[in-house]
N, C-alpha and C positions, 0 to 999 in steps of 0.2 A: 604477644602475637604480632607477626609482621603485618603492617597495614596494607602492603601490596598484596599479600596472600588473602587478606580479608576482603579486599575489593575485587580480587579475581575469582573468589569462590562462587558468588552468585552467577557470574558469567559461565563458569565451568558447569555448574548445575543446569543452567539453561540450555547449554549446548548438548549435554548428555541427555537431558529429558527430551529435547527436541528431536535428537537422533533416534531415541527409543520410540517416541511417538510416530516418527516418520516410518521406521521399520515396521511397527505394528500396523500402520495404515497400509503400507505396501504389502505386508503379509495377508491382511484382510482382503485387499483388492485381488491379490493372486488367488486366494481361495475362492473368492466370488467368481472370478473369470473361469477357474477350473470347474466350479459347479455349473456354470453356464455351458462350458464345453461338454461336461458330463451329461447335461440335459439334452444337448443336441445329439450327442453320441447315442444316448438311450432312445431318442426318437428315431434316429437313423437305423439303429439296430432293430427296433420294433418294426419299422417299415420293411427292412430286409427280410426279417422272418415272415412278415406277411407275404412278401413275394415268393419265398420258398414254399410256404403253406399253400398259396394259391396255385403254384405249379404242381404241387402234390395233389391238390384237389382236382386239377384238370386231368391228371393221369388217372386218378382213382375213378373220377366221373366217367371218363372215356372207357376205361376197362369195364366198369359196371355196364355201360351201354353195350359194349361189344359182347360181353358175356351173356347179357339178356337176349341179344339177337341170335347168338349161337344156340342157346337153349331152345329158343322158339323154332330155330331151323331144325333141330333134332326132334322136338316133340310136337310141333305145330300147336302148342298150348299157348293161348294168348296171355295167360297169366305171367309168362316169362317176359312179356313186353312191358310190364309195369316198371321195372328198373330203368328201361329205356326212357320212359316218359318222365320219371323222376330225374334222371340224369339231364334230360333236355330242359326241365324246369330249373334245376340247380345251375345249369350252365349260364342262365341269365344273370344270376348273382355273381358267379365266377367271372363272367365277362365284365361286369361293372367294376369289380375289384381290380381286375387286370388293367382296365382303363385308368382307374384312380392311381394305381402305382405307376403307370406310364406318365400320367400328368405330373406326379411328384418327382419324376426323374429317377425312380428306383429301377424300373425295367425300361430298356431302350425301346424306342418307338418301332423300329424295324422288327425286333423280336416279338413285340406285342402283336403287330400286324400278321406276322408269319404264323404265330401260335393260333390266333383267331381264325386265320384262313385254314389252317390244318384241322382245327376243330370243326369248322363248317364242312369241309370236305369229308371228314370222317362221318359226321352225321348223315351227309348225303349218301355215302356208300352204304351205311347201315340201313337207311330208308329204302334204297334200291333193293337190297337183299330181302327186306321184309316184303316188298312189293312182289318179288319173284316168288316167294313162298306163298303169298296170298293168292297168286294166279293159278294154283293147283297144277302147275306144270312140273313135269319131271325134269330135274336139273341134271344136265350132263356135267362132266368135269370142267368143260370149257366155260360154261355159264357160271359154275361155282367159283372158278378162278377169277372170272371177271367181276362177279359180285363181291368177292373178298379182295378186290384191288385196294380197299381201304387199309389193308395191312401195311402197304407201303406208306400211306399217309400217316398211319399210327406210328410207324417207325420214325418217320420224319418228325412227328410231334414229340416223341420221346427224346429224340436227339436235340431238338430245340429246347425242350424243357430241361434236359440235362445241362445244356449250355447256360441256360438262365440260372439254374441252381448252382452250377459251378461258379458263375460270376458272382452270385449273391453270397456264396460261402467265401469267395475271395474278398468280397466287400466286408463281410463280418471279420475276417482276419485283419483287414486294413483298419477297421474301426477299433478292434481290440488293441492292435499295435499302437494306433494313434492315441487311444485312451491311456494305455500303459505308459507311453512316452510322456503324455501330458501330466499324468499323476507322478511319474518319476521326477519330472522337472519341478512339479509343485512340491514334492517331498524334499528335493534338494533345496528349493527356495525356502520352504518352511524351516528345515533344519538349519540352514544358513542364517536366516533372519532370527530364528530363535537363539542360535549360538551368539550372534552379534548382540542381540538385545540382552541376553543374559550377561554377556561380558560388559556391556554398557551399564547395566544395573549393578553389577558387582563393582565396577569402577565408581559409579555414583554412590554406592553404599560405603565403600572404603573412603572416598573423598568426604562424604557426609560424616562418617565416623571421625576422621581426622579433624574436620571442622568443629565437631561437637567436643572432641578432646581439647582442641585449642581454646574453644569458648569456655569449657569447664576450667581449664587452667587459668584463663584470663579472669574468670569470675572468682576463682580461688585467690588469685593475686589481688584482685580488687577487694575481696572480703578481708584479706589479711591487711591490706593498706587501710581499709575503712576501720578495721579493728584497732590498728595502730593509731590512726588519726583520732578515733573515738577515745582511746585510752589517753592520748595526749590532751584531747579537749577536756576530758574528765579531770585529769591531773591539773591542767591549767585552770579549770574552773574552781577546783578545790583551792589552788594557790590564790586565785583572785578573791575567792570567798574569805579565806583567812586574812588576806591583805585588807579587804574591806572591813572585816570585823575589827582588825587591829587599828585601822584608821579611825573607825567610829569610836572605839575605846580611847584612842589617843586624843581624838578631837574632844570627847567628853572630859577627859582628864585635863587637857589644856584649857578648855572653857572653865572648868572648876577652879583651876589655878589662877586664871586671869580674873575670874569673878571674885576670888578670895583676895587677890592683890588690890583690885579696884575697891573692894569693900573696906579692907583694912587700911592700906596705905593712902590710896587716893581719897578715900572717905575721911580719914583722919586729917589730911592736908586741907581738904575743903572745910572741915569743921573748924580747924585752927584759923584759916583765913577769915571765915565768917565771924569768929569771936573777935579777932583783932580789928576788922573793919567796923564791927558794931561798936566796939569801945571807942575807936577814934571818932566815929560819927556822933556818938553821944557827947563827946567833949567839945566838938566844934559846932554843935547844933545851933547855938545862939550867936557865937562870934563870927562864924563864916557860913552863913546859910546856903550860899551857892555851892560851896564845896560839899556841904552836908547833902544837898540834893544829888550831887554826882555820886557820893558814896552810897546813897540809898538805891540809885540805879544799879550800882555795882553789886550791892547785896541782892537785888532782884535777879541779876544775871547769875550770881553765885547760887541762889536757890534753884534756878532753872538747871544749872549744871549738876546740882545734887539730884534733882529729879531725873536728869538724863543718865547720871551714873546709876541710879536705882534701876531704870529701865534696861540699861545695858546689862547690869548684873542679873536682872530677872530673865533676860533673854538668854544669857549664857548658862546660868544655872541658878534658879531662884532659891534663895536661902530658905524660903518658907517650905520648900520641898522636904528639907530635913527637919525643920522645926514644927510645921503645922501639918504636913502630910500631903499626899497626892490630891485628895478630894478638895482641899482648900485651895491648892494652886490652880486646879481646873476651874473652880468657881471664880477665882481672881482673874485669870486670863480671859474667861468668857465675859466678865464685866468690862474689862479693858477693851475687848473686841467690840462690844456694844457701844462704849463711849467713843471709840475711834472711828467706827463705820456707821453707827446709827442703826445697825441691823440687830433686831432682838435675838438673843441667844439664851434659850432655856436649857437648864441642866436638870438631870434626874440622877442623883448619885446616892449610893447606899449610906444610910445613917450609921454613925459609929464605925466607919470603914476602917478595917485593919490596914496598916501601912504595908504595902508589898515590898519585896526586896528592892534594894537601891537600883539595880540594873533594870528591873521591870518598871519601876516608878519613872525613871528617866526616859525609857522607851515610850511609855504611854504618854508622858508629858510631851515628847517630841512629836508624836503622832497628832495630838490635839493642836499643838502649836503650828505644825506644818499645814494641817487641814484648815484651820482658821485663816491662815495667811492665803491659801489657795482660794478659799471662798471670797475673801476680801478682794482679791485681784481679778478673778475670772468668773465667778458663779453668777453674779447679778441676782443674788438671792434676796428674798424678803424676810425669811425666817430661818433660824438655825437651831437645832436641838442636839444636846450631848447627853447620852445615856450610858451608864456604866453599872454593871452587876459584878458581884464577887461571890465565888464559890470555889469549886475545884479549879475553875478557870476564871481569869479576869477578862471580862468582855466589855469592849468599848464600841459604841455606835455613834457616829456623827452624821446627821442628816440635814440637807438643805433643800430648798425648793427653787434652785436656780436653773440655769440653762442646761445643766447636765454635763455629761462627759462621754467621749467616744468609747465604744466597747473595747477597742484595741489599744486603749491608752497605755496599758502596762507594757505593750510591745514596742512603743515608740522610744527612739533613742534620747529624746529631750526631756523625759519625765524623771529627772534626777530626784526630785523631792519624793515622789511616790515610790521610786525604786529604793530610796534610802529608808523609807518607812517599812517597806517590804523586807529589806535586808535586816533591819533591827528586829522584826518579828521572827525571821528565820533563825537569828542568833539565839533566840529564846525558845526555839521549837514551837513558835506560835504561828498564827494564821493572819494574813492581811488580805482583804478583799475590797475592791471598789466596784459597786453595782449601781444600776439605775432602777428607781422604783417602778412599780407596775404601771403607773400612769405615764411613764416615759419622760417626766420632767424632774430635775433635781439629781442629787447624788447621795449615795449611802457609802460611807467608809466604815469598815469593820476591822477591828483589831482584837485578837483573842490570844491570851498567853496562859499556859498552864501554871498553876501555883503549887502543884504537888509534883 
């Protein structure tokens, strides 16, 4: 994957997401504003219809009043005047509604004044006609014409109400056109923002998909590289393991060869020198006492050299491992450990222990030898115990009460002795562990090797 593409991808994602969010916010704001405009339009429409209805009520109310008076004029029956009174009572409510609409700017103030004036004049003309009828006078045509002068007022009222209704219908048309235009713009904005948002989301999706494909490809490459590296590490580990085993075997072989040569040739030479010096010392003991004393000191150094040779051979490969067996060698090196360090070392070994195969015996011997050396150098212990059991597995346990050992000791690069013991056990399909007792003080070394 191109590093520049990888670094640019989050920026592109941020830009696209920011743009989509901005468009969504803009679209939401546009819808909210359109809803606000719709609410205003609905209110204005409602008030306009109120104005139209009030105008119709005025006409209906005045027609009812005029009809009532005409009926009374013909029949002189006062029951015909009830609609007039109801009309007069309803006119109070109609008047208040008309004034409310005037105050809200729906009906012009001059139209309101002229309509109210015409209504008052019409009621006055009707009242005059009722008074003429109630006077029981015969009405000539001239008086009737004068009494019905309200017809002119009624015609003026109708004309004014028609103008009000016409204007209100025009207002309704304007409101509808304005609402339609507003929703048309909102629709265009919604469709546009939706299209742009959809396009942005598609670009985001394809960009995200490409990024996922790149990441998948990079992960596949990384897995392949890791698999190759892991295979190489496994192969290299196997090679190093084989090399380690070979070096251990070679070291044991060289130690055995060197021990044999020291025992046979060097030992024979030291024995011959000891015999010759002893013979010479015996012959000059009386004649040359000073020289005799020097030869005695040389014999002492020679005996120390023999002991040193024996210890070297024992460290390389004890001859008793082949002649006396593993248990005897462990007993011997534990006694030497006590003599050298002064630390008691108790052993618990199987009686009549069968001698294990040579490679197992050498490995167990090296574990005991290395463990005792580590205890002498680092443990500051007061007591040491060596326990061994034999069955299907040969199990060795070495315990001390010293300062203990770190839990991660096997992971440290400087613990070559412990790693060497562990590698010896691995060669034999065995187990090697270093633990701390429950009390937290001391160390327990365990080595287990299968015998079957």
